[in-house]
C-alpha positions in Angstrom: 0.0 0.0 0.0 1.0 3.6 -0.5 0.6 5.2 3.0 0.8 8.9 3.9 1.8 9.9 7.5 1.6 13.3 9.0 2.7 14.6 12.4 3.0 17.9 14.2 4.8 18.9 17.4 8.3 18.6 19.0 10.8 15.8 18.9 8.8 13.5 21.1 5.8 13.7 18.7 7.9 13.1 15.6 10.3 10.4 16.4 7.7 7.7 17.1 6.0 8.4 13.7 9.4 8.0 12.0 9.7 4.6 13.7 6.3 3.6 12.5 7.1 4.8 9.0 10.2 2.6 9.0 8.2 -0.4 10.2 5.6 0.1 7.5 8.3 0.2 4.8 9.9 -2.9 6.2 6.5 -4.6 5.9 6.5 -3.8 2.2 4.5 -0.5 2.1 5.6 2.7 0.4 5.5 5.6 2.9 5.5 9.4 2.6 6.0 11.4 5.8 4.9 15.1 6.3 6.3 16.8 9.4 5.5 20.1 11.1 8.2 20.7 13.6 7.4 23.4 16.2 11.1 23.8 17.0 12.1 23.8 13.3 14.2 20.7 13.6 14.6 18.8 10.4 14.4 15.1 10.2 15.4 14.9 6.6 18.7 13.1 7.2 17.1 10.5 9.5 14.4 9.8 6.9 16.9 9.7 4.1 18.9 7.1 6.1 15.7 5.0 6.3 14.6 5.6 2.7 11.4 7.5 3.8 10.1 10.2 1.5 10.1 13.3 3.7 8.4 16.8 3.5 8.5 19.5 6.1 5.4 21.7 6.1 5.9 24.6 6.5 9.6 24.7 6.0 9.9 27.1 9.0 7.6 28.1 11.9 8.0 31.4 13.5 7.5 30.1 17.0 9.8 30.8 20.0 9.6 27.7 22.1 11.6 29.2 24.9 9.4 32.3 25.2 6.3 30.1 25.0 7.4 27.8 27.7 8.3 30.7 30.0 4.9 32.4 29.3 2.8 29.3 29.9 4.7 27.8 32.8 1.9 28.1 35.3 -1.2 27.6 33.0 -3.6 24.8 33.4 -3.9 22.1 30.7 -6.7 23.7 28.7 -5.1 27.2 28.8 -1.7 25.7 27.8 -3.2 23.8 24.9 -5.1 26.8 23.6 -1.9 28.9 23.8 0.1 26.3 22.0 -2.5 26.0 19.2 -2.7 29.8 18.8 1.0 30.1 18.5 2.1 27.0 16.5 -1.0 25.3 14.9 -3.8 27.7 13.9 -1.6 30.1 11.9 -0.6 27.1 9.7 -3.9 25.2 9.7 -4.5 25.8 6.0 -1.0 24.7 5.0 -1.4 21.6 7.1 -4.7 20.9 5.4 -3.2 21.4 1.9 -0.4 19.0 2.8 -3.0 16.5 4.0 -5.0 16.8 0.8 -1.9 16.1 -1.2 -1.2 13.0 0.9 -4.8 11.9 0.5 -4.6 12.2 -3.3 -1.3 10.3 -3.5 -1.9 7.5 -1.0 -4.4 4.8 -0.2 -4.2 5.2 3.6 -3.6 8.2 5.9 -2.1 7.9 9.4 -1.4 10.8 11.7 -0.8 12.4 15.1 -4.1 12.3 16.9 -4.5 16.1 17.0 -4.2 16.5 13.2 -7.9 16.8 12.4 -6.9 18.4 9.0 -5.6 14.9 8.0 -8.9 13.3 9.2 -10.8 15.9 7.2 -8.8 15.2 4.0 -9.3 11.5 4.4 -13.1 11.8 4.8 -13.3 14.2 1.8 -11.5 11.6 -0.4 -13.0 8.5 1.3 -9.7 7.1 2.4 -9.1 5.1 5.6 -7.7 7.3 8.4 -5.8 6.0 11.5 -4.7 8.2 14.5 -1.7 7.7 16.7 -2.0 8.7 20.4 0.9 8.9 22.8 -1.0 9.8 26.0 -4.1 7.8 27.0 -5.3 10.2 29.8 -8.4 11.2 27.8 -9.5 7.7 26.9 -12.6 6.8 29.0 -12.6 3.8 31.4 -15.7 3.5 33.6 -13.9 1.8 36.5 -11.5 4.7 36.7 -12.0 8.4 36.7 -10.3 11.0 34.5 -6.9 12.0 35.7 -7.0 14.3 38.7 -10.7 13.5 39.3 -11.9 11.5 42.4 -12.9 7.9 42.0 -16.6 7.9 42.6 -17.5 4.5 41.2 -18.5 3.3 37.8 -21.6 5.4 37.2 -20.3 8.6 38.6 -17.0 8.1 36.9 -18.9 7.9 33.6 -20.4 11.3 34.4 -17.0 12.7 35.1 -15.7 11.6 31.8 -18.7 13.4 30.2 -17.8 16.5 32.2 -14.2 16.3 30.8 -15.6 16.1 27.3 -17.8 19.1 27.9 -14.9 21.1 29.3 -12.7 20.6 26.3 -15.7 21.2 24.0 -16.2 24.6 25.7 -12.6 25.5 25.3 -11.8 24.2 21.8 -14.9 23.3 19.8 -15.7 26.7 18.3 -12.2 27.2 16.9 -11.6 23.6 15.8 -14.9 23.6 14.0 -14.0 26.4 11.6 -12.0 24.4 9.0 -14.2 21.3 9.4 -17.5 23.2 8.7 -16.0 25.4 6.0 -15.3 22.2 4.1 -18.9 21.2 4.2 -18.6 18.6 6.9 -21.5 18.0 9.3 -21.1 19.3 12.9 -19.3 17.0 15.2 -20.4 16.1 18.7 -17.2 16.2 20.8 -13.7 17.4 20.2 -11.9 14.3 21.6 -14.3 11.5 20.7 -15.6 12.9 17.4 -13.1 15.2 15.8 -9.6 14.3 16.9 -9.3 10.5 17.0 -9.9 8.2 14.1 -13.3 6.5 13.8 -11.6 3.4 12.4 -8.5 2.8 14.6 -6.8 4.9 17.3 -3.4 3.4 18.2 -2.0 4.2 21.6 1.8 4.0 21.3 2.5 3.2 24.9 3.5 0.1 26.9 0.4 -1.9 28.0 1.6 -2.2 31.6 1.3 1.6 31.8 -2.3 1.4 30.5 -3.9 -0.7 33.2 -7.5 0.0 32.1 -7.0 -0.5 28.3 -9.3 -3.6 28.3 -12.2 -1.2 29.1 -11.6 1.1 26.2 -13.8 1.2 23.1 -12.6 -1.4 20.6 -11.1 1.1 18.1 -8.6 2.2 20.8 -5.7 -0.3 20.7 -2.5 -0.2 22.8 0.5 -1.6 21.0 3.6 -0.6 22.9 6.1 2.2 22.5 7.3 3.1 19.0 11.0 2.7 19.4 13.2 4.3 16.8 15.9 1.7 15.8 19.5 2.4 16.5 20.5 2.3 12.9 18.2 5.3 12.2 20.5 7.6 14.2 24.1 6.5 13.9 25.8 7.8 17.0 29.0 7.1 19.0 29.8 8.4 22.4 32.7 10.8 22.6 36.0 9.7 24.1 35.3 12.1 27.0 32.0 10.5 27.7 33.4 7.0 27.5 36.2 8.0 30.0 33.6 9.4 32.4 31.4 6.3 32.2 34.3 4.0 32.8 35.7 6.1 35.8 33.1 5.2 38.4 29.6 4.0 39.3 26.7 4.4 37.0 25.6 8.1 36.9 22.2 9.7 37.2 21.1 11.3 33.9 19.3 14.7 34.0 17.3 16.5 31.4 14.0 18.4 31.0 14.0 17.9 27.2 12.9 20.9 25.1 11.3 22.5 28.2 14.8 22.9 29.7 15.3 25.8 27.3 12.6 27.7 29.0 14.5 27.7 32.3 18.1 27.0 31.2 20.1 28.5 34.1 17.6 27.4 36.8 17.7 23.8 35.4 21.5 23.6 35.4 21.9 25.1 38.9 19.3 22.8 40.4 20.7 19.7 38.6 24.3 20.4 39.6 23.4 21.2 43.3 21.1 18.2 43.5 23.8 15.8 42.2 26.2 17.2 44.8 23.7 16.9 47.6 22.8 13.4 46.6 26.5 12.5 46.3 26.0 10.9 42.9 27.8 11.1 39.6 25.7 12.7 36.9 25.3 13.3 33.2 23.5 16.6 32.6 22.2 17.9 29.3 23.7 21.3 29.0 21.5 24.3 28.4 24.0 27.0 29.3 27.3 28.1 27.6 28.8 28.1 31.1 28.8 24.3 30.9 30.3 23.3 27.4 29.3 20.0 25.9 31.8 17.1 26.6 33.3 18.8 29.6 33.3 17.7 33.2 33.0 19.5 36.5 33.9 17.2 39.4 31.6 14.2 39.1 29.3 15.9 36.7 29.6 15.4 32.9 27.8 17.8 30.4 26.3 16.3 27.3 24.7 17.7 24.1 21.9 16.3 21.9 22.1 12.5 21.3 19.8 9.4 21.1 18.7 8.7 24.7 18.7 4.9 24.7 22.4 4.1 24.4 23.3 6.5 27.2 20.3 5.6 29.5 21.6 2.0 29.3 24.7 3.2 31.2 22.9 5.1 33.9 21.4 4.3 37.3 18.4 6.6 37.0 17.0 9.4 34.9 15.7 12.8 36.1 13.3 14.1 33.5 10.2 16.1 32.8 7.7 13.3 32.2 7.3 13.4 28.4 5.8 10.2 27.0 8.9 9.3 25.0 11.5 10.0 27.8 9.3 8.3 30.4 9.2 5.1 28.4 12.7 5.2 27.0 14.1 5.5 30.5 12.1 2.6 31.8 12.6 0.3 28.8 16.4 0.8 29.1 16.4 -0.3 32.7 16.3 3.1 34.5 13.9 4.1 37.3 12.8 7.8 37.0 12.7 10.9 39.1 10.0 13.0 37.3 9.7 16.8 37.6 6.6 17.5 35.5 5.8 21.0 34.1 2.3 20.3 33.0 -0.6 17.9 33.6 0.2 15.4 30.8 3.7 15.0 32.2 2.3 14.7 35.7 0.0 11.9 34.3 3.1 10.0 33.1 4.9 10.6 36.4 1.9 9.1 38.3 1.9 6.0 36.0 5.5 5.4 36.6 5.2 5.9 40.3 2.2 3.6 40.5 4.2 0.9 38.7 7.0 1.3 41.2 9.3 2.6 38.5 9.7 6.2 39.8 9.9 8.3 42.9 6.9 10.4 43.9 6.5 13.2 41.3 8.1 16.5 42.1 6.2 19.2 40.3 8.4 21.8 38.6 6.7 24.7 40.4 7.8 23.2 43.8 11.1 21.8 42.7 14.5 22.8 44.2 17.9 21.1 44.7 17.1 19.9 48.2 13.9 18.1 47.2 15.3 16.8 44.0 18.3 15.3 45.8 15.9 13.6 48.2 14.1 12.0 45.3 17.3 10.9 43.7 18.6 9.3 46.9 15.2 7.5 47.4 15.5 6.0 44.0 19.2 5.1 44.2 18.5 3.4 47.6 15.5 1.5 46.3 16.6 -2.0 45.1 13.0 -2.8 44.3 12.7 0.1 41.8 16.0 -0.8 40.2 15.0 -4.5 40.0 11.6 -3.6 38.5 13.2 -1.4 35.8 15.7 -4.1 34.9 12.8 -6.6 34.6 10.9 -4.3 32.3 14.0 -3.8 30.2 14.7 -7.5 30.0 11.1 -8.2 28.8 11.2 -5.4 26.3 11.2 -6.2 22.6 12.2 -3.0 20.8 10.3 -3.8 17.6 7.1 -5.0 19.3 5.2 -1.7 19.4 5.8 -0.9 15.7 5.2 -4.6 14.7 1.8 -4.7 16.4 0.8 -1.3 15.0 1.6 -2.5 11.5 -0.6 -5.6 11.9 -3.4 -3.5 13.3 -3.2 -1.0 10.5 -3.3 -3.7 7.8 -6.3 -5.3 9.5 -8.1 -2.0 9.8 -7.5 -1.0 6.2 -8.8 -4.4 5.1 -12.0 -4.0 7.3 -12.5 -0.5 5.7 -12.3 -2.0 2.2 -14.6 -4.8 3.1 -17.2 -2.4 4.4 -17.0 -0.4 1.2 -17.5 -3.6 -0.9 -20.4 -4.8 1.2 -22.1 -1.4 0.7 
């Protein structure tokens, strides 16, 4: 099949889709990938390495991620999402839709980031099967469990709380998200999450099943597959001699990063990381976000590192301090590292809670309350917890890197066949 994929967002939104594209091509399909990168990072070289046809639309986004992160640091989830869309999505909505229309005209199947309703719209207009990819399952209803941060009031009242969550996001997003949809002659939709954003055919949750304990209660079109792990050959990388010397010179270090969010608080992050490592009396590898700490240099028992694939370094570490992004949360765990999560927003807090519940992380330390003393306490608690280390090692040993993508490819092929069968029967 000729398959068009489209994604939007930062590195954590784009890498899993590249992994899926690679898996689809290995299964014999021809893939074209359209990327909208909010931090203007190009993935052309990685896609060329994998033989994936790549387009970046638009070529450049006028979006200051650091300024945005600073401005929205204390917003609630809905406020933050609206601000992000206003800055990095709505101004390019028509370009994203034009790219989606082109994909629809060129391909038999369309697959995309779950928020890319322009792709779903293009698929419906051209009667092509559309499949969505979700990274965080916090908004998928399960009657035995309430929405995240809601009290557990039992099955019936939990269902009402899920309804309330739907209405809340409808109130905040529906009017604006309806504009393109209705302008293209589509009928009004009922709810933003259940009717507009996700696929009606198949919504793949690219997360490890043990982190989705209620997935058997989801509607059948929601299917959890496992994390989409980008293979090592996609990003050839070798540790520097300085990093190799540091790793060989003592016990396993603690890795520290806040991902792209670190750029919003670069000096605060570095000061807290360094002091926390000193207080916890541990060796550390810290992603540098300040020119005061050049990449591939060392200060005492702290090594400063630049951009690199996480997995090969995490495998050499005792624990990972991070912000709770879906990708970092699972990459740390699947490479044998318990976590210390410092979430900046609710979605990251959700992942922090999932890891803590699974005994794979310390109690979450929200960024708004974080300081070096509290972070050092969390680090010590993890390093002194043989149970958490053993659990992370067990998860790593059971992990099959290709499993998530392989299962997703099978589900996609089945869903497309079902779509075609339905059209023939009609």
